C-alpha positions as CSV (number, residue, x, y, z in Angstrom):
1,X,26.3,-46.3,-83.4
2,X,23.8,-44.2,-81.2
3,X,25.2,-45.1,-77.3
4,X,22.4,-46.5,-74.8
5,X,22.7,-44.1,-72.2
6,X,20.9,-44.8,-68.6
7,X,18.8,-42.1,-69.7
8,X,16.9,-43.2,-72.5
9,X,17.3,-47.2,-71.3
10,X,14.7,-45.9,-68.7
11,X,13.2,-43.0,-70.7
12,X,13.8,-40.4,-67.5
13,X,12.1,-37.5,-69.3
14,X,8.7,-39.5,-69.9
15,X,9.0,-40.9,-66.8
16,X,9.4,-37.5,-64.3
17,X,7.1,-36.0,-67.3
18,X,4.2,-37.6,-65.8
19,X,3.6,-35.9,-62.0
20,X,1.0,-33.7,-63.4
21,X,-0.6,-31.7,-60.1
22,X,-4.5,-30.5,-60.8
23,X,-3.8,-27.6,-57.8
24,X,-3.4,-24.5,-59.3
25,X,0.2,-22.6,-60.0
26,X,-1.1,-19.8,-57.6
27,X,-1.3,-22.1,-55.1
28,X,1.4,-22.2,-52.7
29,X,4.4,-24.4,-53.1
30,X,3.3,-26.8,-49.8
31,X,0.2,-27.5,-51.8
32,X,1.3,-27.9,-54.5
33,X,4.1,-30.1,-53.4
34,X,2.3,-32.5,-51.2
35,X,-0.2,-33.1,-54.0
36,X,3.0,-34.0,-56.3
37,X,4.2,-35.9,-53.5
38,X,0.4,-37.7,-53.4
39,X,0.7,-38.7,-57.2
40,X,4.2,-39.9,-56.9
41,X,3.7,-42.5,-54.0
42,X,0.2,-43.5,-56.1
43,X,2.3,-43.8,-60.1
44,X,5.0,-46.0,-57.8
45,X,2.3,-48.3,-56.7
46,X,1.0,-49.0,-59.9
47,X,4.2,-49.5,-60.9
48,X,5.1,-52.0,-58.3
49,X,1.2,-53.7,-58.4
50,X,2.0,-54.7,-62.6
51,X,5.4,-56.3,-60.7
52,X,3.7,-57.7,-58.6
53,X,1.1,-59.4,-60.7
54,X,3.1,-59.9,-63.4
55,X,5.4,-62.1,-61.3
56,X,2.5,-64.0,-59.6
57,X,1.4,-64.8,-63.0
58,X,4.2,-65.8,-64.3
59,X,4.4,-68.4,-60.7
60,X,1.2,-69.9,-61.4
61,X,1.9,-70.3,-65.2
62,X,5.6,-72.2,-64.6
63,X,3.1,-75.0,-62.0
64,X,1.1,-76.3,-64.4
65,X,1.8,-79.5,-66.0
66,X,2.3,-78.7,-69.2
67,X,1.7,-75.6,-71.8
68,X,-1.5,-75.1,-73.6
69,X,-1.1,-76.2,-77.0
70,X,0.9,-73.5,-79.9
71,X,1.8,-71.3,-76.7
72,X,5.3,-70.3,-75.5
73,X,6.1,-68.4,-72.6
74,X,7.6,-69.9,-69.3
75,X,8.6,-73.7,-69.3
76,X,5.7,-75.1,-66.9
77,X,5.7,-78.1,-64.2
78,X,8.6,-76.1,-62.9
79,X,8.1,-75.4,-58.6
80,X,11.3,-74.2,-58.4
81,X,10.8,-71.7,-60.8
82,X,7.0,-70.6,-59.7
83,X,8.7,-70.1,-56.2
84,X,11.1,-67.7,-57.2
85,X,8.8,-65.9,-58.4
86,X,6.5,-66.2,-54.8
87,X,9.9,-64.9,-53.3
88,X,10.0,-61.7,-55.4
89,X,6.7,-60.9,-54.9
90,X,6.6,-61.3,-51.2
91,X,9.4,-58.8,-50.8
92,X,7.4,-56.4,-53.2
93,X,4.4,-56.2,-50.9
94,X,6.4,-55.2,-48.3
95,X,7.5,-51.7,-50.7
96,X,3.8,-51.5,-51.5
97,X,3.1,-51.3,-47.5
98,X,6.0,-48.7,-47.3
99,X,4.5,-47.1,-49.8
100,X,1.4,-46.4,-47.8
101,X,3.6,-45.4,-45.0
102,X,5.1,-42.9,-46.5
103,X,1.7,-41.5,-47.2
104,X,1.1,-40.8,-44.0
105,X,3.7,-38.3,-44.2
106,X,1.3,-36.1,-45.8
107,X,0.0,-32.9,-44.1
108,X,-3.6,-33.7,-43.6
109,X,-4.2,-29.7,-44.4
110,X,-2.9,-30.0,-47.8
111,X,-3.8,-32.7,-48.3
112,X,-7.7,-30.9,-47.1
113,X,-6.7,-27.9,-49.7
114,X,-5.7,-30.2,-53.2
115,X,-8.4,-32.8,-52.2
116,X,-11.4,-31.4,-54.0
117,X,-9.1,-31.3,-57.5
118,X,-8.9,-35.0,-57.8
119,X,-12.7,-34.5,-58.3
120,X,-13.9,-38.6,-58.5
121,X,-10.6,-40.1,-59.0
122,X,-10.1,-42.8,-56.4
123,X,-8.0,-45.8,-55.5
124,X,-10.6,-47.9,-56.2
125,X,-11.0,-47.3,-60.1
126,X,-7.3,-48.8,-59.8
127,X,-7.3,-51.7,-62.3
128,X,-4.8,-53.6,-61.4
129,X,-5.7,-53.6,-58.0
130,X,-8.7,-55.5,-59.1
131,X,-6.2,-57.8,-60.9
132,X,-4.0,-58.1,-58.1
133,X,-7.7,-59.4,-56.1
134,X,-8.0,-62.1,-59.0
135,X,-5.1,-63.7,-58.8
136,X,-5.0,-63.9,-54.7
137,X,-8.9,-65.0,-54.5
138,X,-10.8,-64.9,-51.1
139,X,-12.7,-67.4,-48.9
140,X,-15.5,-67.6,-51.8
141,X,-13.2,-68.1,-54.7
142,X,-9.7,-69.5,-54.5
143,X,-8.1,-67.6,-57.3
144,X,-5.4,-68.3,-60.5
145,X,-2.2,-68.5,-58.6
146,X,-4.2,-70.8,-55.4
147,X,-6.0,-73.1,-58.3
148,X,-2.4,-73.7,-59.8
149,X,-0.9,-74.3,-57.1
150,X,-3.0,-77.2,-56.0
151,X,-3.4,-79.3,-59.7
152,X,0.4,-78.7,-59.1
153,X,0.3,-80.4,-56.2
154,X,-2.4,-83.2,-57.1
155,X,-0.2,-84.0,-60.3
156,X,3.1,-84.8,-57.8
157,X,0.7,-87.1,-56.5
158,X,-0.4,-85.4,-53.0
159,X,-2.8,-83.4,-51.7
160,X,-2.9,-80.0,-50.0
161,X,-3.3,-81.5,-46.7
162,X,-0.3,-83.8,-47.1
163,X,1.5,-80.8,-47.7
164,X,0.3,-79.2,-44.7
165,X,0.8,-82.4,-42.7
166,X,4.5,-82.9,-44.3
167,X,5.7,-79.3,-43.8
168,X,9.2,-79.4,-44.5
169,X,9.6,-82.9,-46.4
170,X,7.1,-81.8,-49.0
171,X,9.7,-80.1,-50.6
172,X,9.4,-77.5,-52.4
173,X,5.4,-77.4,-52.1
174,X,6.0,-76.4,-48.4
175,X,8.1,-74.2,-49.9
176,X,5.5,-72.4,-52.0
177,X,2.9,-73.2,-49.8
178,X,4.6,-71.0,-47.0
179,X,5.4,-68.4,-49.8
180,X,1.8,-68.0,-50.7
181,X,1.0,-67.3,-47.2
182,X,3.5,-65.5,-46.5
183,X,2.5,-63.2,-49.5
184,X,-1.4,-63.1,-48.1
185,X,-0.2,-61.6,-45.1
186,X,1.7,-59.2,-46.8
187,X,-1.5,-58.2,-49.0
188,X,-3.3,-58.2,-46.1
189,X,-0.9,-55.6,-44.4
190,X,-1.5,-53.7,-47.2
191,X,-5.1,-53.6,-47.2
192,X,-4.9,-52.6,-43.7
193,X,-2.2,-49.6,-43.9
194,X,-4.4,-48.7,-46.6
195,X,-7.4,-48.4,-44.0
196,X,-5.2,-47.0,-41.6
197,X,-4.1,-43.9,-43.6
198,X,-8.0,-43.3,-44.9
199,X,-9.2,-43.3,-41.4
200,X,-6.1,-40.8,-40.3
201,X,-6.8,-38.7,-43.4
202,X,-10.6,-38.8,-43.9
203,X,-12.2,-40.6,-40.3
204,X,-15.1,-41.5,-41.6
205,X,-15.8,-39.2,-44.7
206,X,-17.1,-40.5,-48.1
207,X,-14.0,-41.8,-50.5
208,X,-13.5,-39.8,-53.8
209,X,-15.2,-42.2,-55.2
210,X,-18.1,-42.2,-53.8
211,X,-17.5,-45.0,-51.4
212,X,-18.2,-45.3,-47.9
213,X,-14.7,-44.1,-46.8
214,X,-13.4,-46.2,-44.3
215,X,-16.3,-48.1,-44.0
216,X,-15.5,-49.9,-47.8
217,X,-11.9,-50.5,-47.3
218,X,-12.8,-52.4,-43.9
219,X,-15.6,-54.2,-45.5
220,X,-13.4,-55.6,-48.3
221,X,-10.3,-56.9,-46.0
222,X,-10.2,-60.0,-47.0
223,X,-7.7,-62.8,-46.3
224,X,-6.0,-64.8,-49.2
225,X,-5.8,-68.7,-49.5
226,X,-9.0,-69.4,-47.1
227,X,-8.2,-73.3,-47.9
228,X,-5.0,-73.5,-47.6
229,X,-5.0,-71.9,-43.6
230,X,-8.5,-73.7,-42.9
231,X,-5.8,-77.2,-43.3
232,X,-3.4,-75.6,-41.8
233,X,-5.3,-75.3,-38.9
234,X,-6.7,-78.6,-39.3
235,X,-2.9,-80.3,-38.7
236,X,-2.7,-78.2,-36.2
237,X,-5.0,-80.4,-34.6
238,X,-4.1,-83.3,-35.7
239,X,-0.8,-82.9,-33.9
240,X,-2.1,-81.6,-31.0
241,X,-4.1,-84.1,-30.1
242,X,-1.2,-87.0,-31.2
243,X,0.8,-85.3,-28.7
244,X,-2.2,-85.1,-25.8
245,X,-2.6,-89.0,-26.8
246,X,1.0,-89.7,-26.8
247,X,1.6,-88.1,-23.0
248,X,-1.1,-89.4,-21.7
249,X,-0.1,-93.1,-22.5
């Protein structure tokens, strides 16, 4: 029986063979290594996106009141399990943010040299980035994750407004609400970091995929969980009004 090794388990040889710069071999070493760094950063982002999307999807599934007929998978109706998935996803968004911060160490002169070899390839084509956006939603579409949370709260006999009003007394639903806000803020920071990186590297030049570059990214800066934020604002106003009324009495 062959012993499983770290190298085989993680398929290290395959993993380390997929960084293939398009810069010609005749180019200077620093240019080739700069593109290699660019590829590694984006590939690792895609790996972390895969984990984040899986965790958020599992969090939504765990919140479901009951499984669909004939389906297996996670036990549903487990808000505590959902919170575990959300907490990990929240932390991993910081990892994604750090990846973009690291890319700021890509020298502009070297990026300018290998960028033409990217042709029209663009991060805007990332299917996983789009999948994450759909999960988290925006001001128009609340997204699958928030819908699952709202349904779970209602199935437990409460409402989103009441969860916000009760605070820690809402138990696990309060923790999930806080985690959703953490995730929304982490997602926002990641997108702002991308905008900053694009602006720093290209100024107002067009993106490689033909977009307007930084202007395009700025127009897509949305904050998830708009209803939750609105409800918290309303609860804040209620608390403030009650406090003022008590002091005026």
